[in-house]
N, C-alpha and C positions, 0 to 999 in steps of 0.2 A: 372064181372068185369071188368070198365074200363080202360080203355091203352090210355096214355096221351104220346103226343109226345114231344120229349125231344125239348126245342129251342137248337138252336146250337150256339155257341160261337163265331164260326170263323169271323162272322161279327164285334162285338164286338173287339175281339183281331183284325184286320185288323184295325180296327179304330182308337184305342190307340197305334198300334204300327202306323200306319203316322202322327198320332201328335207329336210324341215322334220324331218321324226323324224329321220332319219340326219344330217344339222349338229348334232341335237339328242343322239344318240349318241357322236357322236364327241367333242363337248366334253364329254359326261360323263367320258369316258373318259380325255379328257388330261387338265382339271384336278380330277377327286378325287383325292385327295391317294395317295398309293400306302405312306402309312406306318398308313393306317389298317385296316387288314388284321385282322378280327375272328381266324385265331385259324389255326394250320395241320393238316393229320390227317395225318399217315402209317399208312402198316398195314405190317404185315411176317408175314409168314405166320412159323407155330409150324414146328418143326425138331423133329422126333421124336428128342432126345440118348438116350433111355432110359423104361426101366420100372421104377417103384418101387412095389412091395409090402407090403402090411401089414393083419397079423390080431392080433387075441389071442392062439391056438393054433396056427395055422399063416396062411401069411401070402396071401391068398384074397381080399381089393380090389386091384385094381391100377388105377395110374395112368399116364398119359403125364407125362413133364416133361421143361424146357428145360434148356440152358444153366446159368440160375438159377438152377436146384433148381424151378422152379415147376408144380407139377402141372397142367395145362391138361384133361384128358378121358381118360373112364376107358379102360382097356385089356382086351383079350380076355386068354384064355388063350392065354400065351408060351411055346411049345414050340420048344425047340432055343436054340443059341447065338447064334446068330446076330445078337440084336438083347438086348441086358446086360438082366439084371430086381438091380437090390437089392430083397433083401428084408429083413422088418424084424416081428419078434420082439414087439409091445409094443400095450399098451393108445393109441397114439399115434394119433390125427381125425385124418385129411389135412384136407385145404380145397385147393377146385380152387381158382385163381389164387394159393395163399400155395405157398411154397418150402417141405417140407417137414425142410429142416435149418436153423438159425439161420442166418442173414446173417453170423458171422464166421467159419462153417464150409464156405460152398459153395465156394468161390476153391480150397481145397484138396482140397474132395471131384471137380472138376469136375480137376483136374491127374490125378488117381489116376485119375480114371473115364478121361479120355483116352487115359492109357498105358497101359491097359485094352483101349479098341478097337481099338489098335495092330493085336494079333493078333499082340504076338511072345510072349503068356501065350495060351495055353487056359481060360479060363476056362468052370469048371462055376458058381458059388453065388458071390453077391456079398451078406453079408450085414451089416447094418449094425447098431451098437450103440453105443443113442444115451446112452447112463445114460452109459458110459464112451469117446462120442464117438469111435470105430472099427469101421474096414470088415475084414473077415476076410473074404479072399477064395479060395475053394478051385478052384485047378486042380491039378496033378498032386501037390500039396505045399499046408501052409496057406500063409500071407501072410499076417501083421497090418498097417495103418495105420493110424497116428493122426491123425485130423484138425484137433488142436490146431495141427501147425503147417507151412506151407510143406514138402512132400517133397519137392519138384525136387530135393534132392542124392539126397534119399533111390534114388529114380528111378534115378537114374545108377549110383549106386552097385550096386542092383541088377543092374540090366542087363550091369555087371561082373562080379559075383559069379554069377550064368547061367549066365553066360561059362566061369566055370572050375570050375563046383559043378553037377552035373543033379539037373533038383527029385524025380525022383523016388526021389535016395537021403535027402532029409531028409527031417525029417518036420513041422518048419516052418520057416518066416522072417518074423523080428520090427521089422519098422519102425518100434515105433510113441515109440522114440527118433531126436530127433533128429539126424542123424549117422552113427548106428549102425545094425549089423547083427547081429542075434541069429539063430543060428540051433543046428539039432539037430539 
């Protein structure tokens, strides 16, 4: 008597199971409504825009801030003038994730800060005066900016003014009035 080995059905069953699962996955993908997305998450890396330092006696606690004025990470000691630093001597308590300026002043601050970052002026210090809503920039001379209005016209006037006058000869340049430049 001859004995024959029985053929295994495991291969056939696993192949059938594979195709069954594949067809179910294809049906699920094509039949699932496309508008039923739960949500979308986009991640943007924060860009170092500047450093904000605050303190009651001297500006000793520093944070990085972005273009929206939001503070996001503690900054170590900044030495030199390659990274612009805004200093404020006040009792203001900064909070990470929130802006250090009121929302209506941020756009004007960004325009002034962008101008200062171009390198047209050799900026030594930038001081924020919160109660007056002003920036005081110390270059070869002192320049006063107001954050209450759009300073685009004043910045263009400042460039034209500095082409005619040497900043070392001036005591200050005042841009706190819209569309006017005062100097002494």
